[in-house]
N, CA, C and O atoms as a GROMACS GRO file, in nm:
protein
  480
    1MET      N    1   1.026   4.214  -2.561
    1MET     CA    2   0.967   4.188  -2.717
    1MET      C    3   1.089   4.080  -2.781
    1MET      O    4   1.076   3.993  -2.868
    2PHE      N    5   1.192   4.115  -2.715
    2PHE     CA    6   1.304   4.033  -2.772
    2PHE      C    7   1.269   3.878  -2.699
    2PHE      O    8   1.274   3.765  -2.748
    3TYR      N    9   1.242   3.915  -2.596
    3TYR     CA   10   1.249   3.750  -2.508
    3TYR      C   11   1.114   3.690  -2.567
    3TYR      O   12   1.141   3.573  -2.594
    4LYS      N   13   0.977   3.717  -2.600
    4LYS     CA   14   0.869   3.697  -2.649
    4LYS      C   15   0.929   3.659  -2.801
    4LYS      O   16   0.863   3.565  -2.846
    5LYS      N   17   1.028   3.700  -2.888
    5LYS     CA   18   1.054   3.653  -3.005
    5LYS      C   19   1.107   3.502  -2.975
    5LYS      O   20   1.066   3.393  -3.015
    6ASN      N   21   1.226   3.541  -2.880
    6ASN     CA   22   1.281   3.377  -2.841
    6ASN      C   23   1.164   3.319  -2.792
    6ASN      O   24   1.171   3.212  -2.851
    7PHE      N   25   1.076   3.314  -2.736
    7PHE     CA   26   1.025   3.196  -2.655
    7PHE      C   27   0.924   3.120  -2.784
    7PHE      O   28   0.893   3.002  -2.797
    8TYR      N   29   0.898   3.216  -2.852
    8TYR     CA   30   0.800   3.166  -2.991
    8TYR      C   31   0.943   3.066  -3.066
    8TYR      O   32   0.939   2.944  -3.081
    9GLN      N   33   1.025   3.127  -3.091
    9GLN     CA   34   1.126   3.017  -3.150
    9GLN      C   35   1.175   2.898  -3.105
    9GLN      O   36   1.219   2.802  -3.169
   10MET      N   37   1.157   2.922  -2.943
   10MET     CA   38   1.183   2.763  -2.838
   10MET      C   39   1.072   2.741  -2.870
   10MET      O   40   1.059   2.864  -2.876
   11LYS      N   41   0.953   2.697  -2.904
   11LYS     CA   42   0.809   2.620  -2.901
   11LYS      C   43   0.888   2.510  -2.990
   11LYS      O   44   0.891   2.397  -2.942
   12GLU      N   45   0.947   2.529  -3.102
   12GLU     CA   46   1.002   2.399  -3.182
   12GLU      C   47   1.104   2.288  -3.072
   12GLU      O   48   1.097   2.165  -3.070
   13LEU      N   49   1.170   2.352  -3.010
   13LEU     CA   50   1.248   2.321  -2.930
   13LEU      C   51   1.161   2.231  -2.841
   13LEU      O   52   1.177   2.110  -2.834
   14ILE      N   53   1.098   2.279  -2.796
   14ILE     CA   54   0.983   2.228  -2.657
   14ILE      C   55   0.961   2.098  -2.759
   14ILE      O   56   1.013   1.988  -2.741
   15GLU      N   57   0.889   2.126  -2.848
   15GLU     CA   58   0.815   1.977  -2.939
   15GLU      C   59   0.911   1.913  -2.998
   15GLU      O   60   0.857   1.834  -3.076
   16LEU      N   61   1.046   1.902  -3.006
   16LEU     CA   62   1.164   1.814  -3.014
   16LEU      C   63   1.187   1.759  -2.899
   16LEU      O   64   1.203   1.637  -2.902
   17LEU      N   65   1.195   1.818  -2.779
   17LEU     CA   66   1.212   1.755  -2.646
   17LEU      C   67   1.116   1.664  -2.596
   17LEU      O   68   1.139   1.560  -2.534
   18LYS      N   69   0.962   1.731  -2.646
   18LYS     CA   70   0.856   1.611  -2.613
   18LYS      C   71   0.856   1.461  -2.685
   18LYS      O   72   0.833   1.354  -2.629
   19LEU      N   73   0.891   1.483  -2.833
   19LEU     CA   74   0.944   1.387  -2.912
   19LEU      C   75   1.012   1.246  -2.832
   19LEU      O   76   0.987   1.126  -2.825
   20LEU      N   77   1.137   1.363  -2.762
   20LEU     CA   78   1.256   1.246  -2.686
   20LEU      C   79   1.220   1.176  -2.586
   20LEU      O   80   1.281   1.073  -2.558
   21GLY      N   81   1.093   1.227  -2.502
   21GLY     CA   82   1.073   1.171  -2.381
   21GLY      C   83   1.067   1.315  -2.301
   21GLY      O   84   0.963   1.315  -2.236
   22ILE      N   85   1.118   1.399  -2.288
   22ILE     CA   86   1.173   1.478  -2.222
   22ILE      C   87   1.051   1.609  -2.199
   22ILE      O   88   1.033   1.703  -2.276
   23HIS      N   89   0.980   1.582  -2.080
   23HIS     CA   90   0.836   1.673  -2.106
   23HIS      C   91   0.867   1.851  -2.022
   23HIS      O   92   0.929   1.839  -1.916
   24VAL      N   93   0.853   1.912  -2.038
   24VAL     CA   94   0.936   2.020  -1.950
   24VAL      C   95   0.810   2.147  -1.965
   24VAL      O   96   0.748   2.143  -2.072
   25ASN      N   97   0.784   2.218  -1.901
   25ASN     CA   98   0.688   2.316  -1.855
   25ASN      C   99   0.724   2.442  -1.873
   25ASN      O  100   0.736   2.508  -1.770
   26ILE      N  101   0.757   2.523  -2.033
   26ILE     CA  102   0.797   2.621  -2.039
   26ILE      C  103   0.666   2.720  -2.089
   26ILE      O  104   0.574   2.666  -2.152
   27ASN      N  105   0.662   2.815  -2.070
   27ASN     CA  106   0.576   2.919  -2.094
   27ASN      C  107   0.644   3.072  -2.083
   27ASN      O  108   0.756   3.094  -2.038
   28GLU      N  109   0.567   3.154  -2.127
   28GLU     CA  110   0.608   3.304  -2.160
   28GLU      C  111   0.687   3.355  -2.023
   28GLU      O  112   0.791   3.420  -2.023
   29SER      N  113   0.619   3.312  -1.914
   29SER     CA  114   0.620   3.365  -1.793
   29SER      C  115   0.776   3.246  -1.731
   29SER      O  116   0.810   3.235  -1.613
   30SER      N  117   0.818   3.201  -1.807
   30SER     CA  118   0.906   3.077  -1.794
   30SER      C  119   1.084   3.183  -1.751
   30SER      O  120   1.123   3.263  -1.836
   31SER      N  121   1.148   3.168  -1.647
   31SER     CA  122   1.281   3.258  -1.662
   31SER      C  123   1.349   3.278  -1.798
   31SER      O  124   1.273   3.238  -1.887
   32PRO      N  125   1.433   3.312  -1.832
   32PRO     CA  126   1.524   3.300  -1.922
   32PRO      C  127   1.640   3.198  -1.924
   32PRO      O  128   1.682   3.139  -2.023
   33ILE      N  129   1.674   3.191  -1.822
   33ILE     CA  130   1.734   3.070  -1.751
   33ILE      C  131   1.706   2.915  -1.829
   33ILE      O  132   1.776   2.830  -1.883
   34LEU      N  133   1.560   2.936  -1.797
   34LEU     CA  134   1.498   2.787  -1.810
   34LEU      C  135   1.517   2.769  -1.934
   34LEU      O  136   1.568   2.661  -1.965
   35LEU      N  137   1.486   2.865  -2.043
   35LEU     CA  138   1.522   2.870  -2.168
   35LEU      C  139   1.674   2.835  -2.242
   35LEU      O  140   1.690   2.787  -2.354
   36PHE      N  141   1.786   2.875  -2.138
   36PHE     CA  142   1.882   2.826  -2.212
   36PHE      C  143   1.930   2.715  -2.135
   36PHE      O  144   2.020   2.658  -2.196
   37ALA      N  145   1.903   2.661  -2.020
   37ALA     CA  146   1.911   2.546  -2.007
   37ALA      C  147   1.878   2.430  -2.065
   37ALA      O  148   1.941   2.324  -2.061
   38CYS      N  149   1.746   2.459  -2.134
   38CYS     CA  150   1.670   2.385  -2.250
   38CYS      C  151   1.762   2.355  -2.368
   38CYS      O  152   1.788   2.246  -2.420
   39SER      N  153   1.813   2.496  -2.403
   39SER     CA  154   1.874   2.516  -2.515
   39SER      C  155   2.000   2.385  -2.477
   39SER      O  156   2.013   2.274  -2.528
   40ILE      N  157   2.080   2.449  -2.372
   40ILE     CA  158   2.202   2.371  -2.348
   40ILE      C  159   2.191   2.191  -2.363
   40ILE      O  160   2.276   2.115  -2.409
   41LEU      N  161   2.079   2.161  -2.317
   41LEU     CA  162   2.016   2.030  -2.314
   41LEU      C  163   2.028   1.945  -2.463
   41LEU      O  164   2.083   1.841  -2.500
   42VAL      N  165   1.934   2.064  -2.532
   42VAL     CA  166   1.927   1.969  -2.659
   42VAL      C  167   2.045   1.970  -2.746
   42VAL      O  168   2.056   1.881  -2.830
   43LEU      N  169   2.169   2.096  -2.732
   43LEU     CA  170   2.297   2.070  -2.791
   43LEU      C  171   2.379   1.960  -2.749
   43LEU      O  172   2.472   1.908  -2.811
   44SER      N  173   2.311   1.917  -2.582
   44SER     CA  174   2.420   1.810  -2.521
   44SER      C  175   2.340   1.638  -2.586
   44SER      O  176   2.406   1.535  -2.593
   45ILE      N  177   2.222   1.645  -2.617
   45ILE     CA  178   2.155   1.500  -2.647
   45ILE      C  179   2.224   1.513  -2.814
   45ILE      O  180   2.258   1.411  -2.873
   46ILE      N  181   2.239   1.655  -2.879
   46ILE     CA  182   2.272   1.644  -3.047
   46ILE      C  183   2.425   1.562  -3.001
   46ILE      O  184   2.444   1.445  -3.034
   47ALA      N  185   2.497   1.616  -2.947
   47ALA     CA  186   2.654   1.552  -2.917
   47ALA      C  187   2.678   1.436  -2.870
   47ALA      O  188   2.789   1.384  -2.887
   48LEU      N  189   2.564   1.365  -2.790
   48LEU     CA  190   2.599   1.262  -2.726
   48LEU      C  191   2.566   1.173  -2.859
   48LEU      O  192   2.653   1.095  -2.897
   49PHE      N  193   2.479   1.180  -2.909
   49PHE     CA  194   2.385   1.079  -3.033
   49PHE      C  195   2.515   1.068  -3.135
   49PHE      O  196   2.545   0.963  -3.192
   50CYS      N  197   2.594   1.205  -3.152
   50CYS     CA  198   2.708   1.241  -3.270
   50CYS      C  199   2.814   1.123  -3.222
   50CYS      O  200   2.878   1.042  -3.288
   51PHE      N  201   2.806   1.146  -3.086
   51PHE     CA  202   2.940   1.048  -3.059
   51PHE      C  203   2.924   0.901  -3.046
   51PHE      O  204   2.998   0.813  -3.090
   52ILE      N  205   2.826   0.891  -2.986
   52ILE     CA  206   2.790   0.738  -2.975
   52ILE      C  207   2.760   0.674  -3.102
   52ILE      O  208   2.748   0.553  -3.118
   53ASN      N  209   2.746   0.777  -3.206
   53ASN     CA  210   2.772   0.740  -3.332
   53ASN      C  211   2.918   0.679  -3.449
   53ASN      O  212   2.941   0.587  -3.528
   54ILE      N  213   2.997   0.824  -3.383
   54ILE     CA  214   3.136   0.781  -3.391
   54ILE      C  215   3.183   0.664  -3.340
   54ILE      O  216   3.247   0.589  -3.414
   55LEU      N  217   3.160   0.630  -3.213
   55LEU     CA  218   3.226   0.546  -3.137
   55LEU      C  219   3.188   0.386  -3.203
   55LEU      O  220   3.265   0.290  -3.210
   56LEU      N  221   3.062   0.394  -3.241
   56LEU     CA  222   2.990   0.248  -3.347
   56LEU      C  223   3.084   0.261  -3.410
   56LEU      O  224   3.174   0.180  -3.395
   57TYR      N  225   3.098   0.381  -3.515
   57TYR     CA  226   3.151   0.360  -3.643
   57TYR      C  227   3.286   0.265  -3.607
   57TYR      O  228   3.318   0.155  -3.652
   58PHE      N  229   3.349   0.350  -3.511
   58PHE     CA  230   3.511   0.287  -3.472
   58PHE      C  231   3.499   0.143  -3.444
   58PHE      O  232   3.564   0.055  -3.503
   59THR      N  233   3.410   0.123  -3.348
   59THR     CA  234   3.422  -0.053  -3.302
   59THR      C  235   3.369  -0.117  -3.415
   59THR      O  236   3.415  -0.231  -3.416
   60ILE      N  237   3.294  -0.098  -3.513
   60ILE     CA  238   3.269  -0.156  -3.585
   60ILE      C  239   3.370  -0.218  -3.677
   60ILE      O  240   3.391  -0.332  -3.717
   61LEU      N  241   3.428  -0.098  -3.696
   61LEU     CA  242   3.624  -0.105  -3.768
   61LEU      C  243   3.659  -0.165  -3.749
   61LEU      O  244   3.705  -0.245  -3.831
   62TYR      N  245   3.670  -0.180  -3.603
   62TYR     CA  246   3.783  -0.282  -3.528
   62TYR      C  247   3.713  -0.416  -3.552
   62TYR      O  248   3.765  -0.511  -3.610
   63ILE      N  249   3.617  -0.415  -3.511
   63ILE     CA  250   3.546  -0.594  -3.515
   63ILE      C  251   3.536  -0.627  -3.674
   63ILE      O  252   3.523  -0.747  -3.695
   64THR      N  253   3.538  -0.568  -3.758
   64THR     CA  254   3.554  -0.626  -3.886
   64THR      C  255   3.700  -0.711  -3.889
   64THR      O  256   3.728  -0.830  -3.903
   65ASP      N  257   3.771  -0.597  -3.871
   65ASP     CA  258   3.903  -0.623  -3.887
   65ASP      C  259   3.950  -0.749  -3.828
   65ASP      O  260   4.028  -0.820  -3.891
   66ASN      N  261   3.899  -0.789  -3.688
   66ASN     CA  262   3.942  -0.868  -3.620
   66ASN      C  263   3.820  -0.992  -3.655
   66ASN      O  264   3.703  -0.989  -3.616
   67LYS      N  265   3.891  -1.105  -3.745
   67LYS     CA  266   3.823  -1.219  -3.786
   67LYS      C  267   3.756  -1.345  -3.670
   67LYS      O  268   3.657  -1.417  -3.688
   68LEU      N  269   3.839  -1.339  -3.565
   68LEU     CA  270   3.785  -1.386  -3.431
   68LEU      C  271   3.653  -1.367  -3.384
   68LEU      O  272   3.563  -1.451  -3.384
   69LEU      N  273   3.646  -1.189  -3.323
   69LEU     CA  274   3.534  -1.128  -3.305
   69LEU      C  275   3.401  -1.162  -3.378
   69LEU      O  276   3.294  -1.203  -3.333
   70LEU      N  277   3.447  -1.129  -3.528
   70LEU     CA  278   3.349  -1.135  -3.624
   70LEU      C  279   3.305  -1.269  -3.635
   70LEU      O  280   3.186  -1.278  -3.665
   71ASP      N  281   3.379  -1.397  -3.616
   71ASP     CA  282   3.290  -1.529  -3.598
   71ASP      C  283   3.220  -1.555  -3.487
   71ASP      O  284   3.135  -1.642  -3.465
   72LYS      N  285   3.282  -1.440  -3.395
   72LYS     CA  286   3.175  -1.509  -3.259
   72LYS      C  287   3.058  -1.402  -3.265
   72LYS      O  288   2.972  -1.424  -3.179
   73LEU      N  289   3.032  -1.285  -3.350
   73LEU     CA  290   2.929  -1.204  -3.321
   73LEU      C  291   2.803  -1.234  -3.451
   73LEU      O  292   2.689  -1.186  -3.453
   74SER      N  293   2.873  -1.341  -3.567
   74SER     CA  294   2.833  -1.403  -3.672
   74SER      C  295   2.718  -1.476  -3.614
   74SER      O  296   2.628  -1.467  -3.698
   75ARG      N  297   2.664  -1.559  -3.489
   75ARG     CA  298   2.579  -1.605  -3.456
   75ARG      C  299   2.469  -1.507  -3.439
   75ARG      O  300   2.362  -1.540  -3.489
   76TYR      N  301   2.475  -1.367  -3.366
   76TYR     CA  302   2.378  -1.283  -3.356
   76TYR      C  303   2.317  -1.214  -3.490
   76TYR      O  304   2.388  -1.137  -3.553
   77VAL      N  305   2.200  -1.240  -3.528
   77VAL     CA  306   2.133  -1.169  -3.639
   77VAL      C  307   2.138  -1.011  -3.595
   77VAL      O  308   2.201  -0.932  -3.666
   78ILE      N  309   2.080  -0.972  -3.496
   78ILE     CA  310   2.078  -0.802  -3.504
   78ILE      C  311   2.252  -0.769  -3.501
   78ILE      O  312   2.285  -0.666  -3.559
   79LEU      N  313   2.338  -0.832  -3.450
   79LEU     CA  314   2.458  -0.749  -3.462
   79LEU      C  315   2.517  -0.771  -3.592
   79LEU      O  316   2.616  -0.704  -3.624
   80VAL      N  317   2.468  -0.857  -3.671
   80VAL     CA  318   2.517  -0.896  -3.837
   80VAL      C  319   2.491  -0.752  -3.903
   80VAL      O  320   2.561  -0.664  -3.954
   81LYS      N  321   2.347  -0.774  -3.872
   81LYS     CA  322   2.286  -0.642  -3.948
   81LYS      C  323   2.325  -0.505  -3.925
   81LYS      O  324   2.331  -0.423  -4.016
   82ILE      N  325   2.362  -0.468  -3.752
   82ILE     CA  326   2.403  -0.343  -3.740
   82ILE      C  327   2.562  -0.347  -3.789
   82ILE      O  328   2.622  -0.241  -3.809
   83ILE      N  329   2.605  -0.435  -3.801
   83ILE     CA  330   2.736  -0.471  -3.851
   83ILE      C  331   2.765  -0.405  -3.978
   83ILE      O  332   2.860  -0.329  -3.995
   84ASN      N  333   2.668  -0.443  -4.077
   84ASN     CA  334   2.660  -0.472  -4.213
   84ASN      C  335   2.638  -0.307  -4.220
   84ASN      O  336   2.725  -0.230  -4.261
   85LEU      N  337   2.522  -0.271  -4.180
   85LEU     CA  338   2.468  -0.084  -4.143
   85LEU      C  339   2.553  -0.024  -4.147
   85LEU      O  340   2.552   0.064  -4.234
   86TYR      N  341   2.687  -0.036  -4.046
   86TYR     CA  342   2.809   0.064  -4.019
   86TYR      C  343   2.908   0.042  -4.144
   86TYR      O  344   2.965   0.135  -4.201
   87LYS      N  345   2.921  -0.093  -4.181
   87LYS     CA  346   3.049  -0.105  -4.244
   87LYS      C  347   2.956  -0.028  -4.408
   87LYS      O  348   3.030   0.060  -4.452
   88GLN      N  349   2.888  -0.034  -4.455
   88GLN     CA  350   2.814   0.095  -4.532
   88GLN      C  351   2.814   0.263  -4.548
   88GLN      O  352   2.760   0.347  -4.620
   89THR      N  353   2.893   0.260  -4.455
   89THR     CA  354   2.856   0.400  -4.446
   89THR      C  355   2.970   0.465  -4.481
   89THR      O  356   3.079   0.437  -4.430
   90ARG      N  357   2.959   0.533  -4.548
   90ARG     CA  358   3.039   0.639  -4.612
   90ARG      C  359   3.107   0.758  -4.518
   90ARG      O  360   3.051   0.816  -4.425
   91ILE      N  361   3.247   0.780  -4.571
   91ILE     CA  362   3.368   0.854  -4.477
   91ILE      C  363   3.304   1.024  -4.484
   91ILE      O  364   3.361   1.099  -4.404
   92ALA      N  365   3.213   1.079  -4.557
   92ALA     CA  366   3.158   1.185  -4.594
   92ALA      C  367   3.018   1.181  -4.443
   92ALA      O  368   2.997   1.260  -4.351
   93TYR      N  369   2.966   1.080  -4.475
   93TYR     CA  370   2.864   1.086  -4.313
   93TYR      C  371   2.932   1.081  -4.187
   93TYR      O  372   2.878   1.139  -4.092
   94LEU      N  373   3.057   1.012  -4.166
   94LEU     CA  374   3.123   1.015  -4.065
   94LEU      C  375   3.202   1.171  -4.011
   94LEU      O  376   3.224   1.214  -3.898
   95LEU      N  377   3.231   1.233  -4.157
   95LEU     CA  378   3.269   1.370  -4.091
   95LEU      C  379   3.176   1.464  -4.068
   95LEU      O  380   3.196   1.558  -3.991
   96PHE      N  381   3.059   1.444  -4.135
   96PHE     CA  382   2.925   1.538  -4.082
   96PHE      C  383   2.921   1.511  -3.924
   96PHE      O  384   2.922   1.588  -3.828
   97GLU      N  385   2.915   1.351  -3.938
   97GLU     CA  386   2.887   1.325  -3.765
   97GLU      C  387   2.998   1.420  -3.670
   97GLU      O  388   2.963   1.474  -3.564
   98VAL      N  389   3.123   1.428  -3.723
   98VAL     CA  390   3.240   1.477  -3.651
   98VAL      C  391   3.220   1.636  -3.641
   98VAL      O  392   3.238   1.693  -3.533
   99ILE      N  393   3.190   1.693  -3.736
   99ILE     CA  394   3.171   1.839  -3.804
   99ILE      C  395   3.061   1.871  -3.702
   99ILE      O  396   3.068   1.980  -3.646
  100LEU      N  397   2.936   1.768  -3.663
  100LEU     CA  398   2.825   1.842  -3.575
  100LEU      C  399   2.832   1.854  -3.455
  100LEU      O  400   2.785   1.939  -3.379
  101PHE      N  401   2.931   1.708  -3.427
  101PHE     CA  402   2.965   1.660  -3.272
  101PHE      C  403   3.027   1.794  -3.239
  101PHE      O  404   2.969   1.856  -3.149
  102LEU      N  405   3.144   1.856  -3.298
  102LEU     CA  406   3.228   1.964  -3.248
  102LEU      C  407   3.193   2.076  -3.252
  102LEU      O  408   3.259   2.163  -3.195
  103VAL      N  409   3.048   2.108  -3.339
  103VAL     CA  410   2.998   2.244  -3.346
  103VAL      C  411   2.907   2.227  -3.216
  103VAL      O  412   2.906   2.317  -3.132
  104SER      N  413   2.830   2.107  -3.200
  104SER     CA  414   2.752   2.117  -3.052
  104SER      C  415   2.811   2.115  -2.933
  104SER      O  416   2.771   2.157  -2.824
  105LEU      N  417   2.902   2.067  -2.962
  105LEU     CA  418   3.028   2.098  -2.810
  105LEU      C  419   3.095   2.227  -2.797
  105LEU      O  420   3.123   2.277  -2.689
  106GLY      N  421   3.126   2.288  -2.932
  106GLY     CA  422   3.166   2.425  -2.932
  106GLY      C  423   3.072   2.504  -2.888
  106GLY      O  424   3.109   2.595  -2.814
  107SER      N  425   2.916   2.491  -2.921
  107SER     CA  426   2.828   2.593  -2.898
  107SER      C  427   2.779   2.553  -2.779
  107SER      O  428   2.662   2.590  -2.768
  108VAL      N  429   2.817   2.493  -2.686
  108VAL     CA  430   2.746   2.456  -2.516
  108VAL      C  431   2.889   2.517  -2.461
  108VAL      O  432   2.880   2.582  -2.357
  109ILE      N  433   3.025   2.505  -2.521
  109ILE     CA  434   3.124   2.559  -2.473
  109ILE      C  435   3.101   2.734  -2.462
  109ILE      O  436   3.080   2.804  -2.364
  110TRP      N  437   3.114   2.762  -2.586
  110TRP     CA  438   3.074   2.909  -2.618
  110TRP      C  439   2.970   2.959  -2.495
  110TRP      O  440   3.000   3.029  -2.399
  111LEU      N  441   2.838   2.902  -2.526
  111LEU     CA  442   2.702   2.980  -2.465
  111LEU      C  443   2.788   2.995  -2.294
  111LEU      O  444   2.817   3.106  -2.248
  112CYS      N  445   2.813   2.891  -2.236
  112CYS     CA  446   2.851   2.863  -2.098
  112CYS      C  447   2.936   2.979  -2.088
  112CYS      O  448   2.902   3.057  -1.998
  113SER      N  449   3.044   3.014  -2.160
  113SER     CA  450   3.135   3.119  -2.124
  113SER      C  451   3.095   3.206  -2.139
  113SER      O  452   3.161   3.290  -2.078
  114ARG      N  453   2.984   3.265  -2.210
  114ARG     CA  454   2.970   3.407  -2.257
  114ARG      C  455   2.869   3.403  -2.125
  114ARG      O  456   2.915   3.477  -2.037
  115VAL      N  457   2.748   3.339  -2.085
  115VAL     CA  458   2.742   3.302  -1.961
  115VAL      C  459   2.827   3.414  -1.839
  115VAL      O  460   2.822   3.530  -1.800
  116VAL      N  461   2.907   3.277  -1.816
  116VAL     CA  462   2.988   3.301  -1.674
  116VAL      C  463   3.091   3.424  -1.699
  116VAL      O  464   3.163   3.465  -1.608
  117TYR      N  465   3.093   3.474  -1.819
  117TYR     CA  466   3.184   3.600  -1.798
  117TYR      C  467   3.071   3.688  -1.854
  117TYR      O  468   3.098   3.709  -1.972
  118GLY      N  469   2.975   3.738  -1.824
  118GLY     CA  470   2.854   3.821  -1.841
  118GLY      C  471   2.875   3.891  -1.960
  118GLY      O  472   2.876   4.014  -1.964
  119LEU      N  473   2.896   3.801  -2.082
  119LEU     CA  474   2.841   3.884  -2.211
  119LEU      C  475   2.729   3.902  -2.290
  119LEU      O  476   2.693   3.978  -2.380
  120MET      N  477   2.669   3.776  -2.208
  120MET     CA  478   2.532   3.792  -2.289
  120MET      C  479   2.423   3.918  -2.255
  120MET      O  480   2.318   3.928  -2.319
   0.00000   0.00000   0.00000
């Protein structure tokens, strides 16, 4: 009963993975470890995207402070658009990214530690 409830909640997660291009065959007869691995995969993808955004933000801050790099990159239109986008980023958005990154990594660590120590 509990497993079936969790499976129906996982359908949204499976649809999200399909949007990302990851096709998994999970049905009601799939093992719980497969559902657990799918959850860990999604949390890891969220953490990776947050980390990339944070890293890009700090890289853009460094580039905007360095006039020589900014002059060299000004020849590329796409890079100028990306730099302008990240220069307009608010600190609140960056804090949200950091919190989301820490929560998703903390969730992965917490869930895996519960499995390792047999608390689930």
